[in-house]
C-alpha positions, 0 to 999 in steps of 0.5 A: 499500500505504501508502494502504491502512495509513492507511486501515485505520488510519483505520477503527480510530479510528473504530471505536474512538470509535463502538464502544468499542475501547479499544486495538488493537495488532499481534503486534510490539506484544503481544510487546514488552508483555508481555516488559514485564510479565514477570517474572523469578523472583528468587532470594531474598536468604536465598539469596545469598551476604551480600557482592556481592564474592567469599569469601575464598581461604583458602590466601593468609591463613593465620592468617584465622579466625571472629568471631561477633558476638551484638550485630550478628549477623554472622560475620565472617571475620577476616585479623587482629585488625582485618582484616575478610576477610568479613561475612555476616549471621547468626542466633544462639541466642535469649535461652531457648537462647543460642548460647556464647561463647568461643573454639573450632575448627572440627570436624566437618561434614555436608551435611543433618541433621533433628532430628526432637525440634525438628522442624528441620533444616538443611544444610552445617552445620559444627560448632564446639563438642560436635562435632555440638551447636552448629554453623555451617548454613543457614536451617532446613528442614523434616521434607521438606529444603524451607527454612522461609522464615518462620525464612529472614525471621529472620536478623539477629536471635536465632533459633535454638536455639545453633547460627549459622544463616547465609543458603545460600551462606554456610553452604555456604561455611564448608562448602566452605572453612573448614579443620578447627580454624579458630579460632572466637571468639564474642562 
């Protein structure tokens, strides 16, 4: 049996040289090759948390607050004036529609909104000023609720109408875990 396999392999090698066959693979080799070339779908970074570590447990940090740096385009979950618990990448308001600066407090929240006049909405919003006017929220969505990838790619740069845009997971965490009346400092 072994001699037969060697003979057949030799025949294929000769045929390959004379006829121009470049490669003959066994079913196992073909399965291995396709497994190597198959790409798995990767979740875009703008849907994932900003950091690889776990979000902080705010029940352990009773005096925690949110600090937003417009200059650095970052949202910091702070345990104290100097201790950062978590850092999120964000997009604050463009110069033509700036994010307000000062000290505010978390107000109301919701899972989704859409503004027909600006043709833009978002998910997981949490208000910090004027009860729904200035928000932390996900990257924008269109009228059909689909994320606008071109806007998501602007994270880290000024891009909003005054709200603080976040990665989807970060916006969801703030919506789900940041308590009512938590202090928000924006500078």
